N, C-alpha and C positions, 0 to 999 in steps of 0.2 A: 257411388263414388265414381270419379272420373279419372282415376289414377291407381296405379298398382301401389297399395299401401299396406304394410303389415298391420296385424290386429292389435299388436302391442307396442308401447313406446317407452322410451327412457322419461323419467320425470322426477322433479324434486317436490316432495310432499311434506305436509304437516301431519305426520303419521301418528302422533301420540300427544297428549295434553302436558307437554314439557318442553323446556328450551330446545333449540336445535331443530334441523329437518332432516329428512331421510331421502337417499338415493333410491329410487324404485324402477329397476329396469324392466319390469314386465307389467307396466301400467296400462289399462285398456284405454283405447283411444276414446276422446270424448264424443258422443253422439252428434251426427250431423243432420239437423232438421231441414225442411223443405227451404227455408229462407237463410240458411246458414252457409258460411264459407270456412273451409278448412284450410289453415296456413301451416306450411312446414316451417318451423321456427329456425332462423340461422343464427341470430344474435338475440340476447335479452340482457336488460340492465337490471341492476339490484337498487331497489328504491328504499327510502327511509321506511315506508310501511311494511316492506319485507323484513326490514331489520326488527321491527316490532314484533313481528310473527316469529321470527327466529328466536328472539329473547323471550317470547311468551309472556308479555307484560300483562298489566291489568286490562288494557284495552282489548289486545289480541284474545284474552281468556273469555271476554264477555262478546266477542264479536266473530271470531273466525271458526268455522266448524272444522274439527279434526278430520283428516282424511283429504283435504282439499289439496290440489296441486296450486302453488302460489304463483306470483309473478304476474306483471301487467305491462312491463315495458319490453317491446319487441319489434323485430322486423323478420321477414320470411318471404316465402313463395306460396301463392295460391296453388294448392294441389287437387282440391275437390270442392264442388259447390252443390247445394240442394237444388232440388227440381223446380223451385219456385224463384231461383236467382237469376236475373236477367240483365244485369250490367257488369258484375265483377267476372273477369276472364281467368281462365286457367293460366299460370305461368307468371301472372302479375306479381312484382315485388310490393309487398305491403306491409304497413304497420296497423294500428287499430286504435279506436277510442275505447278504453276500458270501462267507462260508464254506460250500462246499458239499460236506457229508460223504458218505462212501460208504454210510453206513446199515448196514454190516455188521460193522466192527470192534468190539471190546469197548467203547471209548469211546461211540461212537454208540448201542450197544445198552444202555447203562447211563446214558442221559441226559446224555452229557458230549460231545455231537456237535462242540462248539466246539474240542475237541482230537482231532478225528478223525486216525487214523493216516495216512489217504490223501486228506487234504482237498484239493479244488481251490479256488483263490481267484480271485474276480472280479477282471479287469483284470490277471491274471498268468497263471494256468493256463488261463483261458478269456477270450474277449473281454469287455471291460468296458463302462462306461457313459459314456464320454467320446465320445458317439455319439448319434445320433437315435434308435436303438433298442437294447435290451439284453434277453437272454434269460436266464431263471432257471427252475429248477425250481419247480413250484407251491407246494411247501412252504417254500420260501425266499421268497416273496412276503409283504411285510407291507402290508396295507391301511392307509392313513394317516388318522387322525381329521380330520374337516373343520375343526377348530378349530386344527390346526397348520399355520402358513403354509408355502408351498412353500420358502423359503430356510431354514427350520429343518428341514422334513422331508427336505432334500437331504443333512443331515449327521447323521441318526440314527445311522449307523454308529459314527463316532468318539464321539459322545455315549453310545453304548452300551459303549464301551470304558471311558470315564469312569465310568459307572454301574456297571458290573460291578467295577472296581477299588475303588471306594468302598464298595459294598454287601457285597463280599466281605470287606473289612477290618473291618467293623463299627464305623463311627465315632460312632454314636448316644451322646452323653453322654461322649464322649472327646475329648481334646485331639489335633490332628492336624498334622503336618507334610508339606507337598507340595513335594518338591524338583524344580524344573522347571516353570514355568507357561507352556508353550507351548499349543498348541490344546487337548490333552485335560487338561493341569494346569489351565488356567483353568476348563475345564468342571467339573472335579472340585471346584473352590472353591466353585461354586454348588451342586453337588450335595450337598457335605459339609454345607453350611449348611442346605439343604433337608432333609437326613436327621437333623438334629439334633446335629450335632457341636458340641463345646465350643469351646475356643480353636483357631483355625486359623492357622498359620504357613505362609509360603511362601518359598521362595528362587528365585532366578534372577539370570541375568547382565544382563537387560535391564530397566531402570528403567520403561520404558514398560508392559510386562507386569506388573510389580510393581503399578504404579498401577492397572491393569485388575484385577488380583486383589484389590486392596482394595475397588474398586467392586463387586465381585462377592460380597464378604463376608469376606475375609480380615482378621484382626485385627492381624498383624504381617507386614511384607514385609522380606526381607533380601536385599542384594546378595551373590550366592554368592561374590564375590572378596573380600569383607570378612572377614578371619580372626577377627573378633570375634562373627560371628553365631551360632556354636554356643552360646557362653556366653549370649548374649542370649535364644536359644530356651529355654534351661534356666530362666533367670529368669522368661521368661513362662509357664512351666508348672510353678510351685511348687518350682523348683529340681530338679526330677526328669527333665525331658525330656518330648517328647510321647508319648502312648501308642500312637499310630499313625502309621506312616511311609507315605506314598503317593510311590513313586519313579517319576517321569515323565520324567526327563531322559536317562537312559541314560549320563550322564557318570560315569567312574570316580571322580572326587573328590567329586561330589555323592552318589553311592551311599555312599562311605566316611564322609562327614560326616554323612549321614542316619542311618546305623547307629550312630555314634558318639554321636549326640544322643538317639537312641531311648531310652526308659524301660526299665528292667529289666522283663521280663515283657510287653513291647510287642509289636505287630504290625507286621510290614513287608509291603506289597503291592507288587510289582515289575512295572510295566508297560514303562518305558523300556528301549530296546534298545541295548546298548553295541556299538561297532564291533569291538571286540577283547575278548578275555578280561580280566576284572577282578580284580586282587589284593585280597584281604579279609583282615582281622584276625579270622579266625573264632572263636578263643577269647574275645576281649574284645568283640567286636561281636555276636556271635550265641549261642555256647554258654554262656559264663558270664552272659549276660544273660538266658537262657531265652527268647530272642525266637522268635516265630512267624513264619516266612517264606513268603510266598504268591507263586507265580508266576502272573502274569495274562495270559491270551491270548485276545483277541477278546471275544466276548460269550457268555453263556450262552444257548443256543437252547431255548426262546424266552423263558425267565424274565426275562432282561434287557430284552427288547423290551417287555414288559408293564410292568416297573418304569419304564423311562424314559418310556413313554406316560402312566402316571399321574403321574409328577412333573410333565411338561410341562402336563398338564391341570389339575394342582392350582393352576397359577399362581404357584407358590413358586420355580420354576426359571427364572432369567434367563441366557441364553447370547447375547443380542443383541449384547453389547459384544465378543464373540469374533469375530463375522462382521464384518470390517474392510473387505471389498472385494466388490462384485458387478459382474461383468464377462460379456461375451459369450464363449461357447465358442471363437469364431473369435479371440479376444484372449487365448488360453491361454498364449502365450508371456510376455506382460506379466505375467499372474498368477504365473506360476513365478518371473519375475524379482523381482517384488515381495516373494515369500517368501524368496527366497535374499538379498535385500538387507535383510531385516528390516523392511521396511515393512509388510507384510501378516501377519495371524495366520491367519484363515480366509478363503479366497476361494471364493465361490460363483459358478458360471457358469450363464448362461441358455443352453439349447440352442435352435438354430433349428428352427422347426417346419415350414418349408416343405419340400416334397419335394425330395430331392436330384436 
């Protein structure tokens, strides 16, 4: 190692197969391989995936190994590099891509590493960033521009999901419907506006989130439980329906409603994850409409990272209203409760810097 570092650290772990997480003050540091970079984490964001792990739902029980340090949204400083690292420098402020591809499968070798067949995910398949230190391969490290503040740099990962969804759908000069304005849906509003979208419509079950969506640039905001909103959405788009659907909720009815409203020949980009199979009217909602349907996973490595950096540095992207709470890592349990209770949208945690 290239820095004086304690042999143990503070971490938040999935220590047992039950709801909740555990504060672990004497966790061994993750091993540093020859091509790895160790980052001392200063800030970390709580993600929807982390919430699933906290709740220990069906997906988590089938996917997440007990004992793992969770978390994949972060920023920090490089404090050690492996013997084969030749570009990342000590002291650099950095975030990182949490999808670690194998580098050998066809998607990896054809520029599609974000859908690697054997991907490892930070905070699931390997120890994550809810800790004082995290380790990533050199190629996954993303140096952060000095103009991007820590609390924003800590959530480049979900911002990248939103950027990938919006850019893949091609919203410039087109009307857009965003179904579900949680964390990533709200980010997508600001990104779509910055990317030159026309009329932007949003739906959600939470009035507070709809209000924030308007603040970020949405033209119309509809309560998803109001049966009249599809007709209103058509009227707001020249009685034809929006040209682009960005589906962020994963809710079966929201998905069906979104497709029912989508204009003939429109494009649907699906990011939201449903908890069970979704019944669809394929003939009327997709086939007869001639709709283009895009499945969105993660971020394009590393095209999306360059895009999101450019958007942030342009000054046209505003995600500050999405970050509703900033707390200490030790207070993680309150952060999760705030999310579960609907009080928080995005929670960013400050990680203690003293040695464990």
